[in-house]
TISE-227905 format. One line per 4 residues: number of its first residue (from 1); their letters; for each residue x, y, z of N, C-alpha, C. Coordinates in pm, 1 decimal, decimal comma. Each point is the difference from the previous one (the first is absolute). Example, Ala and Ser with C-alpha at 12.3 -4.5 7.8 and 13.67 -1.06 7.14 Angstrom:
# residues 2
1) AS) 1319,0 -569,0 780,0 -89,0 119,0 0,0 90,0 120,0 0,0 | -35,0 105,0 -72,0 82,0 119,0 6,0 -77,0 109,0 73,0
This chain:
# residues 157
1) IQRI) 13151,6 3663,9 9857,4 108,3 58,8 97,1 128,4 -42,3 -63,9 | 84,8 83,7 -18,5 134,7 -32,2 -50,5 110,4 65,3 75,7 | 107,8 -80,0 29,7 105,8 43,3 76,3 126,3 36,7 -94,9 | 57,1 117,6 29,1 101,3 50,3 -88,7 126,8 8,3 92,6
5) RLSG) 99,8 -75,6 -21,2 131,1 6,9 72,9 105,0 65,1 -91,6 | 63,7 89,2 52,2 114,1 77,5 -71,8 121,5 -5,5 81,0 | 110,3 -23,0 -70,3 132,7 0,7 61,1 97,4 81,1 -89,8 | 64,7 92,4 58,1 99,1 76,5 -83,3 46,6 116,3 76,7
9) PFDS) 91,9 85,6 -46,7 57,3 120,8 53,7 -126,5 92,9 31,3 | 4,3 77,0 100,8 -109,3 75,6 42,2 -29,1 123,1 -102,2 | 101,2 34,6 -73,9 -20,6 112,3 -95,3 -44,7 -61,0 -133,4 | -48,4 -127,5 -5,7 -47,2 -61,3 -128,1 -143,3 37,7 -31,6
13) YYSL) -33,3 -40,0 -127,8 -133,7 14,9 -44,4 -38,1 -128,1 -79,3 | -127,8 -2,7 -23,5 -59,8 -120,9 -73,9 -129,6 46,8 -61,7 | -58,2 -85,0 -72,8 -129,8 25,7 -56,9 -86,8 -124,1 12,7 | -131,6 10,7 -0,4 -85,1 -123,3 -1,0 -90,6 1,2 -118,5
17) KFKG) -26,1 -107,0 -46,6 -95,2 -10,5 -119,0 -124,9 -86,9 46,7 | -115,0 47,5 -52,8 -122,1 -73,8 23,6 -93,1 -9,5 -117,8 | -36,3 -100,9 -51,4 -81,0 -19,0 -123,0 56,9 90,4 -112,4 | 137,0 -23,4 -14,8 52,8 67,6 -117,0 38,6 154,0 15,6
21) EETE) -27,2 56,2 109,2 33,3 139,1 21,8 108,6 12,5 103,4 | 81,1 102,7 -10,5 113,2 22,8 88,1 -22,5 123,5 89,9 | 57,6 -10,8 108,6 4,8 130,1 91,6 118,9 87,6 -49,0 | -13,2 115,8 59,5 123,6 75,0 -1,6 99,4 -43,5 95,3
25) DIFF) 111,8 38,3 8,4 109,4 -45,7 97,7 -55,3 12,3 138,6 | 16,6 -102,0 69,2 -30,9 -3,1 157,9 130,3 -8,8 60,7 | 24,6 96,0 114,1 130,8 -5,8 61,2 -11,4 -76,5 123,7 | 97,9 -55,9 54,6 1,3 -83,4 118,2 -53,4 82,3 124,1
29) NNSA) 26,8 129,9 -0,7 -57,2 81,0 112,9 -138,2 56,6 -21,2 | -58,8 -34,9 -109,1 -144,9 39,1 -14,4 -85,3 -56,8 110,8 | -102,8 72,7 47,8 -87,5 -45,4 102,3 -113,9 -90,6 -72,9 | -71,5 -58,9 88,8 -109,9 -94,9 -54,5 -86,8 92,7 -88,2
33) SEIK) -48,1 113,1 49,8 -82,3 83,0 -76,5 42,1 45,1 -126,4 | 136,8 33,5 -16,1 55,9 30,5 -118,3 1,8 -123,1 -100,0 | 19,7 -113,7 45,2 -3,3 -116,6 -83,7 -145,9 -22,0 -44,3 | -84,1 10,6 86,7 -140,9 -15,6 -28,3 -57,1 92,0 -105,9
37) DKLQ) 59,4 130,8 7,5 -36,8 107,9 -106,1 66,5 -42,7 -138,7 | 115,2 -45,4 1,4 73,5 -47,8 -119,0 -85,5 -108,8 -73,1 | -35,2 -105,1 85,3 -62,5 -110,7 -50,3 -152,2 38,9 -51,4 | -57,8 91,2 63,0 -140,6 36,4 -39,5 -7,4 92,9 -121,5
41) KLSS) 114,5 51,3 -38,0 10,6 71,8 -128,7 -10,6 -97,0 -119,7 | 19,9 -126,7 27,8 -20,0 -106,1 -114,2 -155,4 -1,9 -19,4 | -44,8 -27,1 -120,1 -139,7 -14,5 -22,3 -41,8 -139,8 41,4 | 82,4 -89,8 18,2 -36,9 -138,9 43,4 -13,5 -15,9 136,5
45) VGDI) 41,8 100,0 97,8 1,5 -16,0 130,0 -108,3 88,0 58,3 | -98,1 -57,9 80,9 -104,9 75,8 59,0 41,1 26,8 147,3 | -96,3 -11,6 83,8 19,1 10,8 149,2 95,0 -100,3 56,3 | 100,0 58,5 81,6 97,6 -92,0 64,9 40,8 49,5 124,2
49) NIGT) 47,5 -87,4 96,0 64,2 31,9 122,9 136,8 -50,3 5,9 | 90,9 76,7 40,7 144,3 -46,2 14,5 42,8 27,1 135,6 | 62,1 -112,9 61,2 51,4 6,4 138,0 136,8 -51,4 -3,0 | 94,3 49,9 82,9 126,8 -38,4 19,5 2,1 -118,3 95,4
53) LIIS) 66,1 -106,6 -49,1 10,3 -122,7 80,8 133,5 -3,2 80,3 | 105,5 18,3 -71,8 133,3 -20,1 71,5 95,8 113,8 -70,6 | 67,6 60,1 73,6 113,5 90,3 -51,1 109,3 -41,7 92,4 | 117,3 -61,6 -70,4 110,6 -41,7 76,4 104,7 101,6 -20,2
57) EAFE) 84,1 13,0 97,1 102,1 97,9 -6,7 104,9 -35,7 -104,8 | 77,0 98,5 -49,5 86,1 -17,9 -104,8 115,3 -99,7 53,8 | 31,1 -98,2 -70,2 117,5 -87,4 23,4 85,8 -9,5 -120,8 | 114,2 48,1 12,1 97,6 11,0 -109,7 -68,5 86,7 -119,1
61) NITT) -63,1 115,7 47,0 -73,0 84,1 -96,7 -129,3 -57,3 -68,3 | -38,7 -118,5 50,5 -115,6 -59,4 -59,1 -121,9 18,2 95,9 | -106,6 57,7 -40,7 -125,0 12,1 75,5 -105,3 -94,3 -53,9 | -78,7 -58,7 85,8 -101,4 -88,3 -42,5 -132,6 58,4 52,7
65) IEWV) -95,6 11,4 -89,9 -131,8 58,4 37,4 -96,6 -99,9 -59,5 | -114,0 -25,3 76,4 -118,3 -78,2 -45,0 -124,6 96,2 13,8 | -63,7 1,1 -110,7 -126,3 74,7 -5,5 -121,9 -115,7 -20,3 | -113,2 30,4 42,4 -123,3 -85,5 -10,0 -104,3 92,8 -83,7
69) LTFT) -23,8 -47,8 -123,1 -99,8 66,3 -76,8 -143,1 -71,1 3,5 | -95,5 63,0 28,0 -135,8 -65,3 4,3 -91,9 77,3 -99,6 | -48,2 -71,6 -99,5 -96,1 64,1 -82,9 -135,8 12,4 66,9 | -69,0 111,8 -4,1 -119,3 8,5 76,3 -117,7 48,7 -90,9
73) PNSG) -38,3 -85,4 -94,3 -97,2 40,3 -95,1 -139,3 34,6 54,9 | -32,4 -62,6 120,6 -123,7 34,4 74,2 -16,0 128,4 50,6 | 104,8 75,0 11,6 3,3 136,6 67,8 -89,7 85,9 -79,8 | 2,0 -15,7 -142,0 -103,4 81,1 -73,3 38,8 145,2 -18,6
77) KCFK) 131,4 34,5 9,5 45,1 136,3 -9,0 51,7 24,2 -134,9 | 20,7 -105,6 -71,4 72,3 26,1 -141,5 -60,5 -107,9 -101,1 | -55,3 62,3 -113,3 -56,6 -80,8 -100,8 97,1 -115,6 -45,1 | 136,7 32,8 -9,8 94,0 -88,9 -50,3 2,4 -124,6 81,6
81) SLSN) -56,2 -4,1 124,2 8,6 -110,9 82,3 -82,3 -113,6 -45,0 | -88,3 20,3 -89,9 -88,8 -104,7 -52,2 85,9 -112,1 -64,0 | 122,3 35,9 -53,9 85,7 -97,2 -65,1 77,9 -82,8 99,3 | 3,6 52,1 131,3 86,9 -69,9 100,4 -83,9 -109,4 88,1
85) FGNL) -105,5 -47,9 -49,1 -60,9 -118,5 67,8 65,5 -130,2 -38,8 | -22,0 -96,1 84,6 50,4 -133,1 -38,7 149,6 -25,2 20,2 | 44,5 -103,4 -53,9 149,8 -28,6 -1,7 67,5 85,4 -106,7 | 106,7 74,4 49,6 61,7 108,8 -78,7 134,6 -54,1 -34,2
89) PELV) 64,9 37,8 -108,1 137,1 -25,2 -21,2 83,1 66,2 92,0 | 122,2 -55,3 18,7 96,5 71,4 100,1 63,2 122,7 -65,3 | 24,1 88,4 74,0 93,6 113,8 -46,8 124,6 -58,2 -42,9 | 66,2 62,8 -94,5 126,7 -33,8 -54,1 100,4 113,7 16,2
93) SGIL) 115,6 -43,0 31,9 106,3 123,6 11,2 37,4 44,7 -151,5 | 29,7 129,8 5,2 25,6 62,7 -130,5 141,9 38,7 -2,9 | 19,2 137,1 -8,7 135,2 47,4 4,3 61,0 -11,2 144,5 | 128,7 -39,9 4,5 67,7 -13,3 126,4 130,1 70,5 -5,5
97) SPGV) 39,9 76,2 109,9 140,8 49,1 -3,1 83,9 -113,7 48,4 | 122,9 13,2 -37,6 106,7 -113,7 17,5 -9,7 -33,8 156,1 | 0,3 -132,7 17,8 11,9 -63,9 134,9 -140,7 -14,6 79,5 | -107,7 32,2 -85,1 -132,5 -12,4 59,5 -61,4 -134,1 -36,8
101) EVHI) -57,0 -65,1 90,6 -69,4 -135,5 -16,6 -138,7 19,8 48,2 | -101,9 -41,5 -83,4 -136,9 9,6 36,8 -68,1 -136,0 -6,7 | -66,1 -34,1 99,4 -78,6 -131,0 8,2 -133,1 30,4 38,3 | -90,3 -55,3 -81,6 -146,3 25,0 17,0 -77,8 -125,7 -0,9
105) ETIE) -92,3 -11,6 110,8 -74,4 -118,8 11,3 -150,5 25,7 45,7 | -88,9 -82,1 -52,2 -132,7 19,4 38,7 -13,9 -79,3 137,5 | -59,0 77,7 98,9 -17,5 -54,1 127,1 -149,2 -48,3 7,5 | -96,7 62,9 -67,3 -131,1 -43,8 15,1 -66,2 38,4 -138,4
109) NGLS) -70,6 -84,6 -58,7 -79,8 23,0 -127,7 -123,9 77,1 27,2 | -45,8 72,1 -94,3 -108,5 85,1 16,3 -127,7 -83,9 -24,0 | -125,6 60,8 28,9 -118,0 -62,7 -8,8 -94,1 67,8 -100,8 | -79,3 -69,8 -80,8 -82,7 63,3 -93,3 -139,9 14,7 63,3
113) PFRI) -55,8 117,6 -8,5 -133,5 26,2 68,8 -113,9 -56,5 -91,6 | 38,6 -63,3 -113,8 -97,4 -44,6 -100,9 -29,1 -143,6 9,3 | -117,1 -39,3 24,5 -47,2 -139,0 -18,9 -116,3 -6,6 -92,5 | -13,4 -104,2 -71,5 -114,8 -10,3 -89,2 -73,3 -133,6 7,0
117) YVGH) -133,6 11,6 -4,9 -88,4 -124,9 4,3 -85,4 28,8 -121,5 | 16,7 -105,0 -86,0 -89,4 7,4 -131,9 -97,2 -112,0 9,3 | -120,7 39,3 -4,1 -97,2 -101,6 1,7 -90,3 17,2 -129,5 | -74,3 -93,9 -33,9 -72,2 1,8 -122,1 -141,4 73,2 19,5
121) NEPI) -30,9 79,3 -92,5 -119,5 82,4 7,1 -41,2 20,1 -150,2 | -134,0 20,3 -14,3 -43,0 30,2 -135,8 30,6 148,6 -32,2 | 37,4 21,6 -121,5 38,8 136,1 -35,1 -132,0 89,1 -2,8 | 18,3 134,6 50,2 -102,2 78,7 8,4 21,5 127,4 -93,4
125) GMHS) 19,0 -27,0 -115,4 27,0 112,8 -107,8 123,2 -19,7 -69,9 | 28,2 107,7 -81,3 120,8 -9,6 -84,3 128,3 54,7 49,1 | 3,5 73,4 113,9 108,0 58,9 50,1 26,5 -38,6 139,9 | 116,1 13,7 57,5 32,4 -34,8 132,8 14,9 139,5 67,0
129) VASD) -49,2 9,3 125,2 8,2 114,2 71,6 45,6 -23,8 139,0 | 115,7 62,4 49,8 60,2 -22,3 139,8 -75,1 125,1 85,0 | -54,5 -40,7 108,5 -57,5 103,2 91,8 81,6 24,3 124,4 | 8,8 131,9 29,5 82,3 49,4 104,7 -105,1 74,0 88,1
133) FPGV) 14,8 -15,1 130,4 -99,0 67,6 98,5 95,5 72,3 105,5 | 37,5 125,8 -39,5 91,3 81,8 87,5 -82,0 25,7 128,7 | 78,9 -27,0 109,9 -45,0 27,2 138,3 -71,5 -117,0 57,5 | -18,6 -111,0 -78,4 -59,1 -121,2 58,1 100,0 -97,9 30,6
137) SFQE) 17,3 -33,3 119,1 112,4 -94,7 43,7 -6,6 -138,3 -80,1 | 110,8 -42,7 -32,9 30,5 -115,2 -82,4 -45,0 0,9 -146,6 | -63,6 131,0 -36,7 -52,5 -3,8 -135,7 53,3 132,7 -74,4 | 111,6 44,5 57,5 59,1 120,9 -81,8 142,0 -18,6 -20,4
141) GTGT) 75,0 66,7 -90,2 139,0 -7,3 -27,7 20,0 -4,3 -147,9 | -85,4 -52,8 -87,8 31,9 -6,4 -132,2 11,1 142,8 -68,3 | -67,3 91,9 56,0 14,9 144,0 -39,6 133,0 60,2 15,9 | 61,1 -27,7 117,8 111,3 61,4 39,5 126,4 -85,6 -10,9
145) GIYN) -28,1 -129,4 -9,3 105,8 -104,3 -0,5 76,1 -22,8 127,6 | -55,4 72,3 108,7 64,7 -19,0 127,9 -89,2 -80,7 91,6 | 53,4 -106,6 48,8 -74,6 -103,5 79,7 50,6 -2,6 139,0 | -74,3 52,5 94,1 44,2 10,7 144,9 -62,8 -115,6 71,1
149) EVSM) -85,4 -83,5 -66,7 -63,6 -121,4 73,0 -42,1 -84,1 -120,0 | -59,5 -116,5 33,1 -39,4 -92,0 -88,7 -118,9 57,7 -86,0 | 8,6 -8,7 -120,0 -95,4 69,8 -85,9 -63,8 -101,3 -91,1 | -130,8 27,6 -32,9 -72,3 -85,0 -94,6 -20,2 82,1 -132,2
153) LKVQ) -7,7 -71,5 -109,4 -28,2 65,4 -137,3 -102,8 -80,0 -65,6 | -102,0 63,5 -40,1 -113,5 -65,0 -68,0 18,0 13,9 -147,2 | 9,9 -99,0 -68,1 -4,5 7,4 -147,6 -119,0 -74,6 -54,1 | -62,8 86,3 -87,6 -124,1 -50,6 -67,3 34,6 -28,9 -142,4
157) T) -40,9 -100,6 -60,2 15,4 -18,7 -148,5 -136,0 -30,7 -73,1
């Protein structure tokens, strides 16, 4: 979860970068859904939610807006989300119109759905095989890459 705080004239624009890619210009008056659409056009951003935290009235022509962006890789709506598990880099401000300040901070780190236990066993052949059991609780997910619950993976060597 990341917080984006913007200050500047209400007719300003800015852009955001994530994992080396940059959004098109985002205007102060863009809605949360418009910002979400612009971020999700990047190949590095999967499923996200954006909520408005604070909008302060203009003071001396300066408006302050805070957005909260939550990466939601477990929603399983977008294949790009697979790269959004775990601790992610913070968004970075890109192009700014004059007088705009952008502050971005991580509120909560992400979690990885993957844990591994490695135990000794005698090899059973020359190749390794990962088994996926679609429709069987706790034993599916490797075929789709979408994990909605704890899953197990059986690897035979």
